mmCIF file of the N, C-alpha and C atoms, coordinates in Angstrom:
data_MODEL
# 
_entry.id   MODEL 
# 
loop_
_atom_site.group_PDB 
_atom_site.id 
_atom_site.type_symbol 
_atom_site.label_atom_id 
_atom_site.label_alt_id 
_atom_site.label_comp_id 
_atom_site.label_asym_id 
_atom_site.label_entity_id 
_atom_site.label_seq_id 
_atom_site.pdbx_PDB_ins_code 
_atom_site.Cartn_x 
_atom_site.Cartn_y 
_atom_site.Cartn_z 
_atom_site.occupancy 
_atom_site.B_iso_or_equiv 
_atom_site.pdbx_formal_charge 
_atom_site.auth_seq_id 
_atom_site.auth_comp_id 
_atom_site.auth_asym_id 
_atom_site.auth_atom_id 
_atom_site.pdbx_PDB_model_num 
ATOM 1   N N  . UNK A 1 1  ? -39.433 -16.056 -27.005 1.00 0.00 ? 1  UNK A N  1 
ATOM 2   C CA . UNK A 1 1  ? -38.981 -14.705 -27.296 1.00 0.00 ? 1  UNK A CA 1 
ATOM 3   C C  . UNK A 1 1  ? -39.214 -13.772 -26.100 1.00 0.00 ? 1  UNK A C  1 
ATOM 4   N N  . UNK A 1 2  ? -40.370 -13.907 -25.442 1.00 0.00 ? 2  UNK A N  1 
ATOM 5   C CA . UNK A 1 2  ? -40.661 -13.059 -24.293 1.00 0.00 ? 2  UNK A CA 1 
ATOM 6   C C  . UNK A 1 2  ? -39.693 -13.335 -23.151 1.00 0.00 ? 2  UNK A C  1 
ATOM 7   N N  . UNK A 1 3  ? -39.294 -14.600 -22.989 1.00 0.00 ? 3  UNK A N  1 
ATOM 8   C CA . UNK A 1 3  ? -38.348 -14.947 -21.924 1.00 0.00 ? 3  UNK A CA 1 
ATOM 9   C C  . UNK A 1 3  ? -36.992 -14.316 -22.186 1.00 0.00 ? 3  UNK A C  1 
ATOM 10  N N  . UNK A 1 4  ? -36.582 -14.288 -23.445 1.00 0.00 ? 4  UNK A N  1 
ATOM 11  C CA . UNK A 1 4  ? -35.295 -13.692 -23.796 1.00 0.00 ? 4  UNK A CA 1 
ATOM 12  C C  . UNK A 1 4  ? -35.288 -12.202 -23.456 1.00 0.00 ? 4  UNK A C  1 
ATOM 13  N N  . UNK A 1 5  ? -36.346 -11.512 -23.800 1.00 0.00 ? 5  UNK A N  1 
ATOM 14  C CA . UNK A 1 5  ? -36.444 -10.087 -23.494 1.00 0.00 ? 5  UNK A CA 1 
ATOM 15  C C  . UNK A 1 5  ? -36.465 -9.873  -21.981 1.00 0.00 ? 5  UNK A C  1 
ATOM 16  N N  . UNK A 1 6  ? -37.212 -10.709 -21.278 1.00 0.00 ? 6  UNK A N  1 
ATOM 17  C CA . UNK A 1 6  ? -37.310 -10.611 -19.823 1.00 0.00 ? 6  UNK A CA 1 
ATOM 18  C C  . UNK A 1 6  ? -35.944 -10.791 -19.178 1.00 0.00 ? 6  UNK A C  1 
ATOM 19  N N  . UNK A 1 7  ? -35.229 -11.844 -19.558 1.00 0.00 ? 7  UNK A N  1 
ATOM 20  C CA . UNK A 1 7  ? -33.917 -12.108 -18.960 1.00 0.00 ? 7  UNK A CA 1 
ATOM 21  C C  . UNK A 1 7  ? -32.895 -11.043 -19.344 1.00 0.00 ? 7  UNK A C  1 
ATOM 22  N N  . UNK A 1 8  ? -32.975 -10.539 -20.552 1.00 0.00 ? 8  UNK A N  1 
ATOM 23  C CA . UNK A 1 8  ? -32.077 -9.463  -20.976 1.00 0.00 ? 8  UNK A CA 1 
ATOM 24  C C  . UNK A 1 8  ? -32.321 -8.204  -20.137 1.00 0.00 ? 8  UNK A C  1 
ATOM 25  N N  . UNK A 1 9  ? -33.594 -7.888  -19.897 1.00 0.00 ? 9  UNK A N  1 
ATOM 26  C CA . UNK A 1 9  ? -33.915 -6.721  -19.077 1.00 0.00 ? 9  UNK A CA 1 
ATOM 27  C C  . UNK A 1 9  ? -33.406 -6.891  -17.654 1.00 0.00 ? 9  UNK A C  1 
ATOM 28  N N  . UNK A 1 10 ? -33.556 -8.087  -17.098 1.00 0.00 ? 10 UNK A N  1 
ATOM 29  C CA . UNK A 1 10 ? -33.068 -8.358  -15.741 1.00 0.00 ? 10 UNK A CA 1 
ATOM 30  C C  . UNK A 1 10 ? -31.559 -8.176  -15.676 1.00 0.00 ? 10 UNK A C  1 
ATOM 31  N N  . UNK A 1 11 ? -30.849 -8.720  -16.648 1.00 0.00 ? 11 UNK A N  1 
ATOM 32  C CA . UNK A 1 11 ? -29.386 -8.617  -16.671 1.00 0.00 ? 11 UNK A CA 1 
ATOM 33  C C  . UNK A 1 11 ? -28.954 -7.156  -16.808 1.00 0.00 ? 11 UNK A C  1 
ATOM 34  N N  . UNK A 1 12 ? -29.637 -6.390  -17.648 1.00 0.00 ? 12 UNK A N  1 
ATOM 35  C CA . UNK A 1 12 ? -29.297 -4.975  -17.808 1.00 0.00 ? 12 UNK A CA 1 
ATOM 36  C C  . UNK A 1 12 ? -29.550 -4.182  -16.529 1.00 0.00 ? 12 UNK A C  1 
ATOM 37  N N  . UNK A 1 13 ? -30.658 -4.463  -15.855 1.00 0.00 ? 13 UNK A N  1 
ATOM 38  C CA . UNK A 1 13 ? -30.947 -3.773  -14.595 1.00 0.00 ? 13 UNK A CA 1 
ATOM 39  C C  . UNK A 1 13 ? -29.930 -4.122  -13.519 1.00 0.00 ? 13 UNK A C  1 
ATOM 40  N N  . UNK A 1 14 ? -29.562 -5.381  -13.431 1.00 0.00 ? 14 UNK A N  1 
ATOM 41  C CA . UNK A 1 14 ? -28.552 -5.779  -12.453 1.00 0.00 ? 14 UNK A CA 1 
ATOM 42  C C  . UNK A 1 14 ? -27.202 -5.140  -12.767 1.00 0.00 ? 14 UNK A C  1 
ATOM 43  N N  . UNK A 1 15 ? -26.844 -5.108  -14.045 1.00 0.00 ? 15 UNK A N  1 
ATOM 44  C CA . UNK A 1 15 ? -25.590 -4.478  -14.445 1.00 0.00 ? 15 UNK A CA 1 
ATOM 45  C C  . UNK A 1 15 ? -25.575 -2.991  -14.148 1.00 0.00 ? 15 UNK A C  1 
ATOM 46  N N  . UNK A 1 16 ? -26.694 -2.320  -14.415 1.00 0.00 ? 16 UNK A N  1 
ATOM 47  C CA . UNK A 1 16 ? -26.775 -0.885  -14.134 1.00 0.00 ? 16 UNK A CA 1 
ATOM 48  C C  . UNK A 1 16 ? -26.674 -0.612  -12.638 1.00 0.00 ? 16 UNK A C  1 
ATOM 49  N N  . UNK A 1 17 ? -27.334 -1.429  -11.838 1.00 0.00 ? 17 UNK A N  1 
ATOM 50  C CA . UNK A 1 17 ? -27.249 -1.215  -10.390 1.00 0.00 ? 17 UNK A CA 1 
ATOM 51  C C  . UNK A 1 17 ? -25.843 -1.493  -9.876  1.00 0.00 ? 17 UNK A C  1 
ATOM 52  N N  . UNK A 1 18 ? -25.153 -2.441  -10.475 1.00 0.00 ? 18 UNK A N  1 
ATOM 53  C CA . UNK A 1 18 ? -23.776 -2.735  -10.087 1.00 0.00 ? 18 UNK A CA 1 
ATOM 54  C C  . UNK A 1 18 ? -22.870 -1.553  -10.419 1.00 0.00 ? 18 UNK A C  1 
ATOM 55  N N  . UNK A 1 19 ? -23.078 -0.940  -11.572 1.00 0.00 ? 19 UNK A N  1 
ATOM 56  C CA . UNK A 1 19 ? -22.261 0.209   -11.975 1.00 0.00 ? 19 UNK A CA 1 
ATOM 57  C C  . UNK A 1 19 ? -22.523 1.403   -11.057 1.00 0.00 ? 19 UNK A C  1 
ATOM 58  N N  . UNK A 1 20 ? -23.783 1.654   -10.742 1.00 0.00 ? 20 UNK A N  1 
ATOM 59  C CA . UNK A 1 20 ? -24.140 2.799   -9.907  1.00 0.00 ? 20 UNK A CA 1 
ATOM 60  C C  . UNK A 1 20 ? -23.579 2.652   -8.501  1.00 0.00 ? 20 UNK A C  1 
ATOM 61  N N  . UNK A 1 21 ? -23.619 1.456   -7.957  1.00 0.00 ? 21 UNK A N  1 
ATOM 62  C CA . UNK A 1 21 ? -23.147 1.238   -6.587  1.00 0.00 ? 21 UNK A CA 1 
ATOM 63  C C  . UNK A 1 21 ? -21.708 0.752   -6.549  1.00 0.00 ? 21 UNK A C  1 
ATOM 64  N N  . UNK A 1 22 ? -21.001 0.814   -7.647  1.00 0.00 ? 22 UNK A N  1 
ATOM 65  C CA . UNK A 1 22 ? -19.657 0.271   -7.726  1.00 0.00 ? 22 UNK A CA 1 
ATOM 66  C C  . UNK A 1 22 ? -18.583 1.173   -7.163  1.00 0.00 ? 22 UNK A C  1 
ATOM 67  N N  . UNK A 1 23 ? -18.862 1.828   -6.073  1.00 0.00 ? 23 UNK A N  1 
ATOM 68  C CA . UNK A 1 23 ? -17.852 2.665   -5.430  1.00 0.00 ? 23 UNK A CA 1 
ATOM 69  C C  . UNK A 1 23 ? -16.859 1.785   -4.700  1.00 0.00 ? 23 UNK A C  1 
ATOM 70  N N  . UNK A 1 24 ? -15.666 2.273   -4.575  1.00 0.00 ? 24 UNK A N  1 
ATOM 71  C CA . UNK A 1 24 ? -14.648 1.510   -3.860  1.00 0.00 ? 24 UNK A CA 1 
ATOM 72  C C  . UNK A 1 24 ? -14.814 1.695   -2.359  1.00 0.00 ? 24 UNK A C  1 
ATOM 73  N N  . UNK A 1 25 ? -14.251 0.791   -1.602  1.00 0.00 ? 25 UNK A N  1 
ATOM 74  C CA . UNK A 1 25 ? -14.337 0.870   -0.141  1.00 0.00 ? 25 UNK A CA 1 
ATOM 75  C C  . UNK A 1 25 ? -13.661 2.136   0.375   1.00 0.00 ? 25 UNK A C  1 
ATOM 76  N N  . UNK A 1 26 ? -12.695 2.647   -0.383  1.00 0.00 ? 26 UNK A N  1 
ATOM 77  C CA . UNK A 1 26 ? -11.984 3.866   0.013   1.00 0.00 ? 26 UNK A CA 1 
ATOM 78  C C  . UNK A 1 26 ? -12.924 5.080   0.019   1.00 0.00 ? 26 UNK A C  1 
ATOM 79  N N  . UNK A 1 27 ? -13.916 5.093   -0.876  1.00 0.00 ? 27 UNK A N  1 
ATOM 80  C CA . UNK A 1 27 ? -14.836 6.218   -0.998  1.00 0.00 ? 27 UNK A CA 1 
ATOM 81  C C  . UNK A 1 27 ? -15.909 6.236   0.084   1.00 0.00 ? 27 UNK A C  1 
ATOM 82  N N  . UNK A 1 28 ? -16.122 5.127   0.733   1.00 0.00 ? 28 UNK A N  1 
ATOM 83  C CA . UNK A 1 28 ? -17.221 5.018   1.687   1.00 0.00 ? 28 UNK A CA 1 
ATOM 84  C C  . UNK A 1 28 ? -16.797 5.442   3.081   1.00 0.00 ? 28 UNK A C  1 
ATOM 85  N N  . UNK A 1 29 ? -17.750 5.970   3.819   1.00 0.00 ? 29 UNK A N  1 
ATOM 86  C CA . UNK A 1 29 ? -17.517 6.318   5.214   1.00 0.00 ? 29 UNK A CA 1 
ATOM 87  C C  . UNK A 1 29 ? -18.075 5.209   6.088   1.00 0.00 ? 29 UNK A C  1 
ATOM 88  N N  . UNK A 1 30 ? -17.403 4.950   7.162   1.00 0.00 ? 30 UNK A N  1 
ATOM 89  C CA . UNK A 1 30 ? -17.867 3.968   8.130   1.00 0.00 ? 30 UNK A CA 1 
ATOM 90  C C  . UNK A 1 30 ? -18.444 4.692   9.333   1.00 0.00 ? 30 UNK A C  1 
ATOM 91  N N  . UNK A 1 31 ? -19.202 3.970   10.124  1.00 0.00 ? 31 UNK A N  1 
ATOM 92  C CA . UNK A 1 31 ? -19.760 4.542   11.344  1.00 0.00 ? 31 UNK A CA 1 
ATOM 93  C C  . UNK A 1 31 ? -18.617 5.033   12.218  1.00 0.00 ? 31 UNK A C  1 
ATOM 94  N N  . UNK A 1 32 ? -18.715 6.262   12.681  1.00 0.00 ? 32 UNK A N  1 
ATOM 95  C CA . UNK A 1 32 ? -17.676 6.839   13.528  1.00 0.00 ? 32 UNK A CA 1 
ATOM 96  C C  . UNK A 1 32 ? -16.657 7.668   12.770  1.00 0.00 ? 32 UNK A C  1 
ATOM 97  N N  . UNK A 1 33 ? -16.633 7.584   11.430  1.00 0.00 ? 33 UNK A N  1 
ATOM 98  C CA . UNK A 1 33 ? -15.709 8.392   10.635  1.00 0.00 ? 33 UNK A CA 1 
ATOM 99  C C  . UNK A 1 33 ? -16.142 9.855   10.655  1.00 0.00 ? 33 UNK A C  1 
ATOM 100 N N  . UNK A 1 34 ? -15.187 10.745  10.503  1.00 0.00 ? 34 UNK A N  1 
ATOM 101 C CA . UNK A 1 34 ? -15.484 12.164  10.405  1.00 0.00 ? 34 UNK A CA 1 
ATOM 102 C C  . UNK A 1 34 ? -16.015 12.460  9.010   1.00 0.00 ? 34 UNK A C  1 
ATOM 103 N N  . UNK A 1 35 ? -17.119 13.174  8.946   1.00 0.00 ? 35 UNK A N  1 
ATOM 104 C CA . UNK A 1 35 ? -17.714 13.517  7.654   1.00 0.00 ? 35 UNK A CA 1 
ATOM 105 C C  . UNK A 1 35 ? -16.860 14.566  6.956   1.00 0.00 ? 35 UNK A C  1 
ATOM 106 N N  . UNK A 1 36 ? -16.670 14.459  5.648   1.00 0.00 ? 36 UNK A N  1 
ATOM 107 C CA . UNK A 1 36 ? -15.928 15.490  4.926   1.00 0.00 ? 36 UNK A CA 1 
ATOM 108 C C  . UNK A 1 36 ? -16.741 16.784  4.885   1.00 0.00 ? 36 UNK A C  1 
ATOM 109 N N  . UNK A 1 37 ? -16.055 17.913  4.829   1.00 0.00 ? 37 UNK A N  1 
ATOM 110 C CA . UNK A 1 37 ? -16.750 19.195  4.805   1.00 0.00 ? 37 UNK A CA 1 
ATOM 111 C C  . UNK A 1 37 ? -17.449 19.381  3.464   1.00 0.00 ? 37 UNK A C  1 
ATOM 112 N N  . UNK A 1 38 ? -18.636 19.952  3.495   1.00 0.00 ? 38 UNK A N  1 
ATOM 113 C CA . UNK A 1 38 ? -19.379 20.275  2.284   1.00 0.00 ? 38 UNK A CA 1 
ATOM 114 C C  . UNK A 1 38 ? -20.268 21.472  2.577   1.00 0.00 ? 38 UNK A C  1 
ATOM 115 N N  . UNK A 1 39 ? -20.778 22.091  1.528   1.00 0.00 ? 39 UNK A N  1 
ATOM 116 C CA . UNK A 1 39 ? -21.643 23.264  1.673   1.00 0.00 ? 39 UNK A CA 1 
ATOM 117 C C  . UNK A 1 39 ? -22.948 23.032  0.929   1.00 0.00 ? 39 UNK A C  1 
ATOM 118 N N  . UNK A 1 40 ? -24.042 23.574  1.487   1.00 0.00 ? 40 UNK A N  1 
ATOM 119 C CA . UNK A 1 40 ? -25.361 23.473  0.872   1.00 0.00 ? 40 UNK A CA 1 
ATOM 120 C C  . UNK A 1 40 ? -26.072 24.810  0.974   1.00 0.00 ? 40 UNK A C  1 
ATOM 121 N N  . UNK A 1 41 ? -26.887 25.114  -0.033  1.00 0.00 ? 41 UNK A N  1 
ATOM 122 C CA . UNK A 1 41 ? -27.683 26.339  -0.026  1.00 0.00 ? 41 UNK A CA 1 
ATOM 123 C C  . UNK A 1 41 ? -28.989 26.065  0.710   1.00 0.00 ? 41 UNK A C  1 
ATOM 124 N N  . UNK A 1 42 ? -29.423 27.003  1.526   1.00 0.00 ? 42 UNK A N  1 
ATOM 125 C CA . UNK A 1 42 ? -30.681 26.870  2.265   1.00 0.00 ? 42 UNK A CA 1 
ATOM 126 C C  . UNK A 1 42 ? -31.858 26.872  1.297   1.00 0.00 ? 42 UNK A C  1 
ATOM 127 N N  . UNK A 1 43 ? -32.910 26.175  1.659   1.00 0.00 ? 43 UNK A N  1 
ATOM 128 C CA . UNK A 1 43 ? -34.088 26.068  0.804   1.00 0.00 ? 43 UNK A CA 1 
ATOM 129 C C  . UNK A 1 43 ? -34.838 27.393  0.723   1.00 0.00 ? 43 UNK A C  1 
ATOM 130 N N  . UNK A 1 44 ? -34.982 28.077  1.847   1.00 0.00 ? 44 UNK A N  1 
ATOM 131 C CA . UNK A 1 44 ? -35.810 29.281  1.882   1.00 0.00 ? 44 UNK A CA 1 
ATOM 132 C C  . UNK A 1 44 ? -35.017 30.586  1.852   1.00 0.00 ? 44 UNK A C  1 
ATOM 133 N N  . UNK A 1 45 ? -33.735 30.517  1.589   1.00 0.00 ? 45 UNK A N  1 
ATOM 134 C CA . UNK A 1 45 ? -32.921 31.728  1.460   1.00 0.00 ? 45 UNK A CA 1 
ATOM 135 C C  . UNK A 1 45 ? -31.723 31.405  0.578   1.00 0.00 ? 45 UNK A C  1 
ATOM 136 N N  . UNK A 1 46 ? -30.911 32.412  0.337   1.00 0.00 ? 46 UNK A N  1 
ATOM 137 C CA . UNK A 1 46 ? -29.728 32.189  -0.495  1.00 0.00 ? 46 UNK A CA 1 
ATOM 138 C C  . UNK A 1 46 ? -28.482 31.942  0.329   1.00 0.00 ? 46 UNK A C  1 
ATOM 139 N N  . UNK A 1 47 ? -28.666 31.772  1.627   1.00 0.00 ? 47 UNK A N  1 
ATOM 140 C CA . UNK A 1 47 ? -27.530 31.558  2.516   1.00 0.00 ? 47 UNK A CA 1 
ATOM 141 C C  . UNK A 1 47 ? -26.919 30.183  2.266   1.00 0.00 ? 47 UNK A C  1 
ATOM 142 N N  . UNK A 1 48 ? -25.589 30.142  2.295   1.00 0.00 ? 48 UNK A N  1 
ATOM 143 C CA . UNK A 1 48 ? -24.853 28.895  2.131   1.00 0.00 ? 48 UNK A CA 1 
ATOM 144 C C  . UNK A 1 48 ? -24.394 28.433  3.507   1.00 0.00 ? 48 UNK A C  1 
ATOM 145 N N  . UNK A 1 49 ? -24.714 27.205  3.833   1.00 0.00 ? 49 UNK A N  1 
ATOM 146 C CA . UNK A 1 49 ? -24.285 26.614  5.097   1.00 0.00 ? 49 UNK A CA 1 
ATOM 147 C C  . UNK A 1 49 ? -23.198 25.589  4.821   1.00 0.00 ? 49 UNK A C  1 
ATOM 148 N N  . UNK A 1 50 ? -22.175 25.603  5.648   1.00 0.00 ? 50 UNK A N  1 
ATOM 149 C CA . UNK A 1 50 ? -21.088 24.637  5.564   1.00 0.00 ? 50 UNK A CA 1 
ATOM 150 C C  . UNK A 1 50 ? -21.181 23.704  6.764   1.00 0.00 ? 50 UNK A C  1 
ATOM 151 N N  . UNK A 1 51 ? -20.689 22.508  6.616   1.00 0.00 ? 51 UNK A N  1 
ATOM 152 C CA . UNK A 1 51 ? -20.691 21.572  7.736   1.00 0.00 ? 51 UNK A CA 1 
ATOM 153 C C  . UNK A 1 51 ? -19.880 22.135  8.896   1.00 0.00 ? 51 UNK A C  1 
ATOM 154 N N  . UNK A 1 52 ? -18.833 22.883  8.586   1.00 0.00 ? 52 UNK A N  1 
ATOM 155 C CA . UNK A 1 52 ? -18.007 23.493  9.638   1.00 0.00 ? 52 UNK A CA 1 
ATOM 156 C C  . UNK A 1 52 ? -18.768 24.543  10.452  1.00 0.00 ? 52 UNK A C  1 
ATOM 157 N N  . UNK A 1 53 ? -19.855 25.106  9.893   1.00 0.00 ? 53 UNK A N  1 
ATOM 158 C CA . UNK A 1 53 ? -20.670 26.065  10.640  1.00 0.00 ? 53 UNK A CA 1 
ATOM 159 C C  . UNK A 1 53 ? -21.288 25.431  11.881  1.00 0.00 ? 53 UNK A C  1 
ATOM 160 N N  . UNK A 1 54 ? -21.460 24.134  11.860  1.00 0.00 ? 54 UNK A N  1 
ATOM 161 C CA . UNK A 1 54 ? -22.123 23.426  12.951  1.00 0.00 ? 54 UNK A CA 1 
ATOM 162 C C  . UNK A 1 54 ? -21.144 22.636  13.812  1.00 0.00 ? 54 UNK A C  1 
ATOM 163 N N  . UNK A 1 55 ? -19.856 22.908  13.623  1.00 0.00 ? 55 UNK A N  1 
ATOM 164 C CA . UNK A 1 55 ? -18.837 22.203  14.398  1.00 0.00 ? 55 UNK A CA 1 
ATOM 165 C C  . UNK A 1 55 ? -19.011 22.505  15.883  1.00 0.00 ? 55 UNK A C  1 
ATOM 166 N N  . UNK A 1 56 ? -18.931 21.482  16.690  1.00 0.00 ? 56 UNK A N  1 
ATOM 167 C CA . UNK A 1 56 ? -19.100 21.637  18.123  1.00 0.00 ? 56 UNK A CA 1 
ATOM 168 C C  . UNK A 1 56 ? -20.495 21.278  18.603  1.00 0.00 ? 56 UNK A C  1 
ATOM 169 N N  . UNK A 1 57 ? -21.469 21.235  17.686  1.00 0.00 ? 57 UNK A N  1 
ATOM 170 C CA . UNK A 1 57 ? -22.808 20.783  18.068  1.00 0.00 ? 57 UNK A CA 1 
ATOM 171 C C  . UNK A 1 57 ? -22.771 19.277  18.270  1.00 0.00 ? 57 UNK A C  1 
ATOM 172 N N  . UNK A 1 58 ? -23.528 18.795  19.196  1.00 0.00 ? 58 UNK A N  1 
ATOM 173 C CA . UNK A 1 58 ? -23.500 17.374  19.505  1.00 0.00 ? 58 UNK A CA 1 
ATOM 174 C C  . UNK A 1 58 ? -24.200 16.546  18.425  1.00 0.00 ? 58 UNK A C  1 
ATOM 175 N N  . UNK A 1 59 ? -25.335 17.039  17.934  1.00 0.00 ? 59 UNK A N  1 
ATOM 176 C CA . UNK A 1 59 ? -26.111 16.292  16.946  1.00 0.00 ? 59 UNK A CA 1 
ATOM 177 C C  . UNK A 1 59 ? -26.443 17.211  15.777  1.00 0.00 ? 59 UNK A C  1 
ATOM 178 N N  . UNK A 1 60 ? -26.311 16.682  14.571  1.00 0.00 ? 60 UNK A N  1 
ATOM 179 C CA . UNK A 1 60 ? -26.701 17.397  13.363  1.00 0.00 ? 60 UNK A CA 1 
ATOM 180 C C  . UNK A 1 60 ? -27.452 16.417  12.483  1.00 0.00 ? 60 UNK A C  1 
ATOM 181 N N  . UNK A 1 61 ? -28.678 16.755  12.124  1.00 0.00 ? 61 UNK A N  1 
ATOM 182 C CA . UNK A 1 61 ? -29.493 15.890  11.277  1.00 0.00 ? 61 UNK A CA 1 
ATOM 183 C C  . UNK A 1 61 ? -29.650 16.566  9.923   1.00 0.00 ? 61 UNK A C  1 
ATOM 184 N N  . UNK A 1 62 ? -29.325 15.850  8.864   1.00 0.00 ? 62 UNK A N  1 
ATOM 185 C CA . UNK A 1 62 ? -29.500 16.344  7.501   1.00 0.00 ? 62 UNK A CA 1 
ATOM 186 C C  . UNK A 1 62 ? -30.590 15.511  6.843   1.00 0.00 ? 62 UNK A C  1 
ATOM 187 N N  . UNK A 1 63 ? -31.528 16.187  6.209   1.00 0.00 ? 63 UNK A N  1 
ATOM 188 C CA . UNK A 1 63 ? -32.620 15.503  5.533   1.00 0.00 ? 63 UNK A CA 1 
ATOM 189 C C  . UNK A 1 63 ? -32.517 15.844  4.048   1.00 0.00 ? 63 UNK A C  1 
ATOM 190 N N  . UNK A 1 64 ? -32.226 14.844  3.221   1.00 0.00 ? 64 UNK A N  1 
ATOM 191 C CA . UNK A 1 64 ? -32.101 15.041  1.781   1.00 0.00 ? 64 UNK A CA 1 
ATOM 192 C C  . UNK A 1 64 ? -33.348 14.500  1.098   1.00 0.00 ? 64 UNK A C  1 
ATOM 193 N N  . UNK A 1 65 ? -33.829 15.209  0.096   1.00 0.00 ? 65 UNK A N  1 
ATOM 194 C CA . UNK A 1 65 ? -34.927 14.700  -0.701  1.00 0.00 ? 65 UNK A CA 1 
ATOM 195 C C  . UNK A 1 65 ? -34.726 15.155  -2.132  1.00 0.00 ? 65 UNK A C  1 
ATOM 196 N N  . UNK A 1 66 ? -35.390 14.470  -3.021  1.00 0.00 ? 66 UNK A N  1 
ATOM 197 C CA . UNK A 1 66 ? -35.262 14.789  -4.434  1.00 0.00 ? 66 UNK A CA 1 
ATOM 198 C C  . UNK A 1 66 ? -36.172 15.965  -4.761  1.00 0.00 ? 66 UNK A C  1 
ATOM 199 N N  . UNK A 1 67 ? -35.595 16.992  -5.311  1.00 0.00 ? 67 UNK A N  1 
ATOM 200 C CA . UNK A 1 67 ? -36.375 18.155  -5.713  1.00 0.00 ? 67 UNK A CA 1 
ATOM 201 C C  . UNK A 1 67 ? -36.848 18.006  -7.148  1.00 0.00 ? 67 UNK A C  1 
ATOM 202 N N  . UNK A 1 68 ? -37.756 18.826  -7.546  1.00 0.00 ? 68 UNK A N  1 
ATOM 203 C CA . UNK A 1 68 ? -38.289 18.667  -8.893  1.00 0.00 ? 68 UNK A CA 1 
ATOM 204 C C  . UNK A 1 68 ? -38.367 19.902  -9.670  1.00 0.00 ? 68 UNK A C  1 
# 
């Protein structure tokens, strides 16, 4: 009985990960592709920054983290 529950849990986790990562190749960006424009609100102010605001800069580093 414990093996059945174990294998069922494994199959469900694998299925869930497949669904979450099941994006099509069309949706993905490859190295060298132009990033689509998007906007983000600054952490310490209410200012909205767009990717186009930084156009022409050689390097742009974005650091994403999970907020709580």
